[in-house]
C-alpha positions as CSV (number, residue, x, y, z in Angstrom):
1,Q,-49.4,45.2,-54.5
2,M,-48.3,48.8,-55.1
3,A,-45.4,50.0,-53.0
4,S,-45.8,53.0,-50.7
5,P,-44.2,56.4,-51.5
6,L,-41.8,56.1,-48.6
7,S,-40.5,52.7,-49.7
8,L,-39.9,54.1,-53.2
9,L,-37.9,57.0,-51.7
10,V,-35.8,54.6,-49.6
11,S,-35.2,52.4,-52.7
12,L,-34.1,55.4,-54.7
13,Q,-31.8,56.5,-51.9
14,A,-30.1,53.1,-51.7
15,L,-29.7,52.7,-55.4
16,V,-28.0,56.0,-56.4
17,G,-26.8,57.3,-53.0
18,I,-28.7,60.6,-53.0
19,R,-30.2,61.7,-49.8
20,V,-33.9,62.1,-50.3
21,Q,-35.7,63.7,-47.3
22,P,-39.4,62.9,-47.1
23,R,-41.6,65.7,-45.9
24,F,-43.0,65.0,-42.4
25,G,-46.5,66.2,-41.9
26,S,-49.4,65.4,-39.6
27,N,-50.3,62.4,-41.7
28,S,-46.8,61.0,-42.1
29,L,-44.7,58.8,-39.9
30,R,-43.7,60.2,-36.5
31,H,-40.0,60.0,-37.0
32,P,-37.7,63.1,-37.2
33,P,-35.4,63.5,-40.2
34,A,-32.3,63.0,-38.0
35,Q,-33.3,59.3,-37.5
36,C,-33.2,58.5,-41.2
37,A,-30.5,56.3,-42.4
38,A,-27.3,57.9,-43.9
39,P,-27.1,57.6,-47.7
40,R,-25.1,54.7,-49.1
41,F,-22.9,55.3,-52.1
42,V,-23.0,52.3,-54.4
43,F,-19.8,53.1,-56.5
44,D,-17.2,55.5,-55.2
45,P,-13.8,54.0,-56.1
46,L,-11.9,57.2,-55.3
47,N,-13.5,57.8,-51.9
48,L,-14.5,61.3,-52.9
49,H,-17.1,61.5,-50.2
50,S,-14.6,60.9,-47.4
51,R,-11.9,63.3,-48.5
52,P,-11.0,66.4,-46.4
53,Q,-12.1,69.8,-47.5
54,P,-9.6,71.2,-50.1
55,T,-8.1,74.6,-49.7
56,S,-5.4,74.9,-52.4
57,G,-5.8,75.7,-56.1
58,T,-5.1,72.1,-57.1
59,G,-7.6,70.9,-54.4
60,L,-10.2,73.3,-55.7
61,A,-9.8,71.9,-59.2
62,A,-10.1,68.4,-57.9
63,A,-13.2,69.3,-56.0
64,A,-14.8,70.7,-59.1
65,L,-14.0,67.5,-61.0
66,A,-15.1,65.3,-58.2
67,G,-18.3,67.2,-57.7
68,A,-19.1,66.9,-61.4
69,A,-18.1,63.3,-61.7
70,A,-19.6,61.9,-58.5
71,P,-23.2,61.7,-59.8
72,L,-22.0,59.9,-62.9
73,L,-20.3,57.4,-60.7
74,G,-23.5,56.6,-58.9
75,G,-23.2,58.8,-55.8
76,G,-24.2,62.2,-54.6
77,R,-22.0,65.2,-54.5
78,P,-19.4,65.0,-51.7
79,A,-19.9,67.3,-48.7
80,W,-16.6,69.0,-49.2
81,A,-17.5,69.9,-52.9
82,A,-21.0,71.2,-52.2
83,T,-20.6,74.0,-49.8
84,D,-21.5,77.6,-50.9
85,V,-18.0,78.9,-50.0
86,N,-16.1,76.2,-52.0
87,A,-18.6,76.5,-54.8
88,A,-17.7,80.1,-55.2
89,A,-14.0,79.5,-55.0
90,I,-14.2,76.6,-57.5
91,K,-16.2,78.8,-59.9
92,D,-13.5,81.5,-59.6
93,A,-10.7,78.9,-60.2
94,I,-12.2,77.4,-63.3
95,S,-13.8,80.6,-64.8
96,Q,-10.6,82.5,-65.4
97,A,-10.3,84.4,-68.7
98,A,-7.4,82.3,-69.7
99,L,-9.4,79.1,-69.3
100,D,-12.7,80.4,-70.8
101,P,-13.3,78.9,-74.3
102,A,-14.8,82.2,-75.4
103,T,-11.7,84.2,-74.6
104,F,-9.0,81.7,-74.7
105,Q,-6.3,82.8,-77.2
106,P,-3.2,80.4,-77.4
107,V,0.2,82.0,-78.0
108,C,2.0,80.2,-80.7
109,P,5.1,82.2,-81.9
110,A,6.7,79.2,-83.8
111,S,3.4,78.3,-85.6
112,D,2.9,82.0,-86.5
113,G,6.4,82.2,-87.8
114,L,6.0,79.1,-89.9
115,Y,2.7,80.5,-91.3
116,R,4.2,83.8,-92.3
117,F,7.2,82.1,-93.8
118,S,5.0,79.7,-95.8
119,Q,2.8,82.5,-97.0
120,K,5.8,84.5,-98.3
121,L,7.3,81.4,-99.9
122,V,4.1,80.7,-101.7
123,V,3.9,84.3,-102.9
124,A,7.5,84.2,-104.1
125,V,6.9,80.9,-106.0
126,V,3.5,81.4,-107.7
127,G,3.6,85.2,-107.9
128,G,1.4,88.0,-106.5
129,E,-1.3,87.8,-109.1
130,N,-1.8,84.1,-108.9
131,Y,-1.8,84.3,-105.1
132,K,-4.6,86.9,-105.2
133,E,-6.6,84.6,-107.4
134,Y,-6.2,81.6,-105.1
135,A,-5.8,83.4,-101.8
136,P,-8.8,81.9,-100.1
137,L,-7.6,78.3,-100.8
138,I,-3.9,79.0,-100.1
139,A,-4.4,81.1,-97.0
140,G,-7.2,78.8,-95.7
141,G,-5.0,75.8,-96.0
142,L,-1.9,77.4,-94.4
143,L,-4.0,78.8,-91.6
144,R,-5.4,75.4,-90.7
145,V,-1.9,73.9,-90.7
146,R,-0.9,76.7,-88.3
147,L,-3.9,75.9,-86.0
148,E,-2.9,72.2,-85.9
149,L,0.7,73.0,-85.0
150,C,-0.5,75.6,-82.5
151,V,-2.4,72.9,-80.6
152,V,0.8,71.1,-79.8
153,E,2.8,74.2,-79.2
154,S,0.3,75.8,-76.9
155,F,-0.2,72.5,-75.0
156,V,3.5,72.2,-74.3
157,Y,4.4,75.9,-73.5
158,E,1.2,77.0,-71.8
159,A,0.0,73.9,-70.0
160,V,2.7,71.3,-69.5
161,L,5.8,73.4,-68.8
162,P,4.1,75.8,-66.4
163,F,2.5,73.0,-64.5
164,V,5.8,71.1,-64.3
165,K,7.6,74.2,-63.2
166,E,5.1,74.8,-60.4
167,K,4.4,71.3,-59.3
168,G,7.5,69.4,-60.4
169,L,7.4,65.8,-61.6
170,S,6.4,64.2,-58.3
171,W,2.8,63.6,-59.5
172,I,3.8,61.2,-62.2
173,L,4.5,58.2,-59.9
174,P,4.6,59.4,-56.3
175,L,5.1,57.1,-53.3
176,H,2.0,58.5,-51.7
177,E,-0.9,58.8,-54.2
178,T,-3.4,61.6,-53.5
179,V,-6.5,62.6,-55.3
180,E,-4.6,65.6,-56.7
181,T,-1.7,63.5,-58.1
182,F,-4.1,60.9,-59.4
183,L,-6.2,63.4,-61.3
184,A,-3.2,65.3,-62.6
185,G,-1.7,62.1,-64.0
186,V,-4.9,60.9,-65.5
187,I,-5.9,64.3,-67.1
188,F,-2.4,64.7,-68.5
189,A,-2.4,61.2,-70.0
190,V,-5.9,61.6,-71.6
191,A,-5.1,65.0,-72.9
192,S,-1.9,63.8,-74.4
193,N,-3.9,61.2,-76.4
194,F,-6.3,63.7,-77.9
195,I,-3.6,66.3,-78.6
196,L,-0.6,64.3,-79.8
197,I,-2.3,61.5,-81.7
198,G,-2.8,63.1,-85.1
199,S,-1.0,66.3,-84.4
200,T,2.4,64.7,-84.6
201,K,1.6,63.4,-88.0
202,L,1.3,67.0,-89.2
203,V,4.7,67.8,-87.6
204,T,6.2,64.8,-89.5
205,V,4.8,66.2,-92.8
206,V,6.3,69.6,-92.2
207,A,9.7,68.1,-91.2
208,T,9.6,65.8,-94.3
209,Y,8.9,68.7,-96.7
210,G,11.6,70.8,-95.0
211,D,14.1,68.0,-95.3
212,V,13.2,67.4,-99.0
213,L,13.4,71.2,-99.9
214,F,16.4,72.1,-97.9
215,G,18.2,69.1,-96.3
216,F,18.3,66.9,-99.4
217,P,20.0,69.5,-101.7
218,F,22.5,70.3,-99.0
219,R,23.3,66.6,-98.6
220,L,23.5,66.1,-102.3
221,V,25.9,69.0,-103.0
222,G,27.9,68.6,-99.8
223,G,28.2,64.9,-100.1
224,A,29.4,65.0,-103.7
225,G,32.0,67.7,-103.0
226,W,33.2,66.0,-99.8
227,R,33.7,62.7,-101.7
228,A,35.9,64.5,-104.2
229,L,38.0,65.8,-101.3
230,E,38.2,62.4,-99.8
231,E,39.4,60.8,-103.0
232,K,42.4,63.2,-103.0
233,A,43.3,62.0,-99.6
234,L,43.2,58.3,-100.5
235,P,46.4,56.6,-101.7
236,P,46.2,55.5,-105.4
237,A,44.6,52.1,-105.8
238,E,46.7,49.3,-107.2
239,P,45.6,48.4,-110.7
240,T,44.2,44.9,-111.1
241,P,45.0,42.9,-114.3
242,P,42.1,42.5,-116.7
243,P,40.6,39.0,-117.2
244,A,42.3,36.9,-119.8
245,D,39.2,35.5,-121.5
246,A,35.7,36.6,-122.3
247,M,34.2,34.5,-119.5
248,G,36.3,36.2,-116.9
249,R,35.3,39.6,-118.2
250,F,31.6,38.5,-118.0
251,L,32.0,37.2,-114.4
252,K,33.7,40.4,-113.3
253,L,30.5,42.3,-113.9
254,F,28.9,40.4,-111.0
255,E,31.7,41.0,-108.6
256,K,31.0,43.3,-105.6
257,P,33.1,46.4,-105.6
258,P,35.7,46.7,-102.8
259,P,34.5,48.4,-99.6
260,K,34.8,52.1,-99.6
261,V,37.6,53.4,-97.3
262,E,37.0,56.8,-95.8
263,P,40.1,58.6,-94.8
264,P,40.2,60.4,-91.4
265,L,39.3,64.1,-91.2
266,E,42.8,65.1,-90.4
267,Q,44.1,63.5,-93.6
268,V,41.4,65.2,-95.7
269,W,42.3,68.6,-94.1
270,K,46.1,68.0,-94.6
271,V,45.8,67.2,-98.2
272,N,43.3,69.9,-99.2
273,S,44.5,72.8,-97.1
274,E,47.6,73.6,-99.1
275,N,46.0,76.6,-100.7
276,A,43.1,79.0,-100.0
277,A,40.8,77.3,-102.6
278,G,41.3,73.9,-100.9
279,V,40.5,75.4,-97.4
280,A,37.3,77.0,-98.8
281,A,36.3,73.8,-100.4
282,V,36.7,71.8,-97.2
283,V,34.8,74.4,-95.1
284,G,32.1,74.9,-97.7
285,F,31.4,71.3,-98.6
286,G,31.8,70.2,-95.0
287,A,29.2,72.8,-93.8
288,L,26.7,71.8,-96.5
289,R,27.1,68.1,-95.7
290,A,26.8,68.8,-91.9
291,V,23.6,70.8,-92.3
292,G,22.1,68.2,-94.7
293,E,22.9,65.4,-92.3
294,A,21.4,67.3,-89.3
295,S,18.2,67.9,-91.3
296,G,18.0,64.2,-92.1
297,G,18.6,63.2,-88.5
298,L,15.9,65.7,-87.3
299,R,13.4,64.2,-89.8
300,R,14.2,60.6,-88.7
301,G,13.8,61.6,-85.0
302,I,10.4,63.2,-85.6
303,E,9.3,60.2,-87.6
304,A,10.4,57.9,-84.7
305,V,8.3,60.0,-82.2
306,D,5.3,60.0,-84.6
307,F,5.6,56.2,-85.0
308,F,5.7,55.7,-81.2
309,V,2.7,58.1,-80.7
310,G,0.6,56.5,-83.4
311,R,1.2,52.9,-82.3
312,Y,2.1,52.8,-78.6
313,L,1.0,56.1,-76.9
314,L,-2.6,55.0,-76.3
315,L,-1.5,51.6,-74.9
316,T,1.1,53.3,-72.7
317,T,-1.4,55.9,-71.3
318,V,-4.0,53.2,-70.6
319,G,-1.5,51.2,-68.7
320,Y,-0.3,54.3,-66.9
321,V,-3.9,55.2,-65.8
322,G,-4.4,51.6,-64.6
323,L,-1.2,51.7,-62.7
324,K,-2.2,55.0,-61.0
325,F,-5.6,53.6,-60.1
326,V,-4.1,50.4,-58.6
327,H,-1.5,52.4,-56.7
328,Y,-4.1,54.8,-55.4
329,K,-6.6,52.1,-54.2
330,L,-4.4,49.1,-53.3
331,F,-0.8,50.0,-52.8
332,D,-0.7,53.4,-51.1
333,P,2.0,54.1,-50.1
334,F,3.9,52.0,-52.5
335,P,5.5,49.0,-50.8
């Protein structure tokens, strides 16, 4: 038996939560539209349809996201996200020139400086004629490296820091979770996955090349010179008698050397500061060693951040989003 058109409309309304008003004519049922049942929303975990009307900029952004996502979650657009006034305000809030993909121009001074420095370094190494011959390949590669670094720099300086400066950090895990704090935390976590995973690997590559080209020579020269200065500050070692037989001399080859004793800095300065040459050697080799060690420490720190991002950031953000959702739906305010 074929269902009537009215029953199909009611079934559609109950399934997706969209209000479908039948047209009442002379041949239809004699019931006014006001007596029709209110729409049911099958899946609305954020209670978007019962939220008050937003007025702030953050609320307008949440309204725009909620209005766009509500049909995907199985429900109609919320009443507070569908009015003409709010629609115009939301359109103005999300259609700014700074947020328009056609006119968005990120500001990346550090990435631009690295690009210019790399370009001049390549020209100085390979020469101007060779650079002109391979300019499309060299400039194209350097430009794409600059773009990858600019993604991270722009995200930090143009999105994260201004938002934190304006809103603070109370949206991370607030005692009272609102739709604004929930959306801010979720969007930040998801955006961090897309931006940081992969981009930090490029930062690690740049830091590794910088440490190999600059930090390692400084450590090599500064370390060798500083060890020579330390040997002057150490007391002379007592000579050990040589082995009496051939077997003893053979076994001595496998003996571990005595542990190296590093004299204190005051002793090194006291012994080597008797003349101007010694003072210059202490200052010069000490500065080279300090710069090299700082470069190595920076590289190891960036590698640690990249290791965490590549292995644990996704799991951390998934757990964070789940915690925000449970807090928002079950434990609000937090007990």
